[in-house]
C-alpha positions as CSV (number, residue, x, y, z in Angstrom):
1,M,16.5,4.6,1.1
2,A,14.5,4.8,-2.0
3,T,16.2,5.5,-5.0
4,Q,15.0,8.8,-7.3
5,A,13.8,6.5,-10.1
6,S,11.9,3.7,-7.8
7,I,9.8,7.8,-7.0
8,E,9.4,8.1,-10.3
9,Y,8.8,4.9,-11.2
10,Y,6.1,4.7,-8.4
11,L,4.1,8.5,-8.9
12,A,4.4,7.4,-12.9
13,L,2.0,4.1,-11.7
14,D,-1.2,6.4,-9.0
15,R,-0.9,9.0,-12.3
16,S,-1.8,6.8,-14.5
17,D,-5.1,5.4,-15.2
18,R,-4.8,2.1,-15.0
19,R,-7.2,1.1,-12.3
20,R,-7.2,0.5,-8.9
21,T,-7.1,-2.7,-6.3
22,Y,-8.3,-2.3,-2.6
23,L,-6.9,-4.6,-0.1
24,F,-6.3,-5.1,3.2
25,G,-5.6,-8.1,6.0
26,P,-3.4,-8.9,8.3
27,S,-0.2,-8.8,8.3
28,P,1.9,-11.7,7.4
29,D,4.7,-11.0,10.2
30,D,1.8,-10.1,12.8
31,E,-1.2,-10.3,13.1
32,R,-2.8,-7.8,15.2
33,E,-1.1,-5.4,12.5
34,L,-3.4,-4.7,9.7
35,W,-2.3,-3.2,6.6
36,Y,-4.2,-1.2,4.2
37,F,-3.6,-2.0,-0.2
38,E,-4.3,0.7,-3.7
39,A,-2.4,-1.1,-5.9
40,V,-1.8,-1.4,-9.4
41,D,-1.0,-3.7,-12.7
42,D,1.8,-3.3,-13.7
43,N,3.0,-6.0,-16.9
44,G,1.2,-9.1,-14.4
45,A,1.6,-7.6,-11.1
46,L,0.4,-6.5,-8.3
47,I,1.6,-3.3,-7.1
48,A,1.2,-1.4,-3.8
49,I,1.6,2.2,-4.5
50,R,-0.4,3.1,-1.2
51,Q,-0.1,1.5,1.5
52,L,-1.2,2.3,5.3
53,T,-0.1,0.7,8.4
54,I,-2.0,-0.1,11.3
55,G,-0.5,-1.7,14.1
56,A,-1.9,-3.5,17.1
57,D,-1.7,0.1,19.2
58,G,-3.1,1.7,16.7
59,T,0.2,3.6,15.4
60,R,-0.5,4.4,11.4
61,H,2.2,4.3,8.8
62,A,1.1,5.6,5.8
63,Y,3.1,6.1,2.4
64,S,2.3,6.7,-1.3
65,P,4.9,8.1,-4.1
66,Q,4.2,11.5,-2.2
67,H,5.8,10.1,1.4
68,I,7.7,6.5,0.5
69,E,9.1,5.9,3.6
70,D,10.6,7.3,7.3
71,E,11.8,6.8,9.5
72,W,9.4,3.6,11.1
73,G,9.8,1.7,7.5
74,F,8.7,2.4,3.9
75,P,6.0,0.0,1.7
76,T,6.1,-3.0,0.6
77,D,8.6,-2.9,-2.1
78,Q,7.9,-6.4,-3.8
79,P,4.7,-6.9,-5.7
80,I,1.9,-8.5,-3.8
81,D,1.7,-11.9,-4.7
82,H,-0.2,-12.9,-1.3
83,A,-3.2,-11.0,-2.4
84,D,-4.9,-14.3,-2.3
85,E,-5.0,-13.7,1.3
86,L,-6.3,-10.3,1.3
87,T,-9.8,-9.3,1.9
88,P,-10.9,-7.4,-1.2
89,C,-12.4,-3.9,0.0
90,D,-14.0,-0.5,-2.3
91,A,-12.8,2.5,-3.1
92,A,-14.6,4.4,-0.4
93,Q,-13.3,1.9,2.3
94,F,-9.5,2.6,1.8
95,R,-10.2,6.1,1.3
96,Q,-12.0,6.9,4.5
97,I,-9.2,4.7,6.2
98,W,-6.8,6.0,4.5
99,E,-7.8,10.0,5.4
100,A,-8.2,8.6,9.3
101,R,-4.5,8.3,9.7
């Protein structure tokens, strides 16, 4: 369960003017599941501030500081340390996928 401190941390990152990085790729747990991330650098760690998971059946789960968890799950709470395994995308691509959720 998300704590108020963790929610405030993600809100502060979201509101910051830090450069955004957009990535997507298969889940390390299930190659049929796609993950999309909007992330920012926090002291050398790439932190997801938005995450969209699209299951093999098309089910979508979207997480952000405004929707940090639900009955299905929550966004990664660890820095994205496998960014080299993900594919960069641009902000417009990410927004299009995000808004279709």
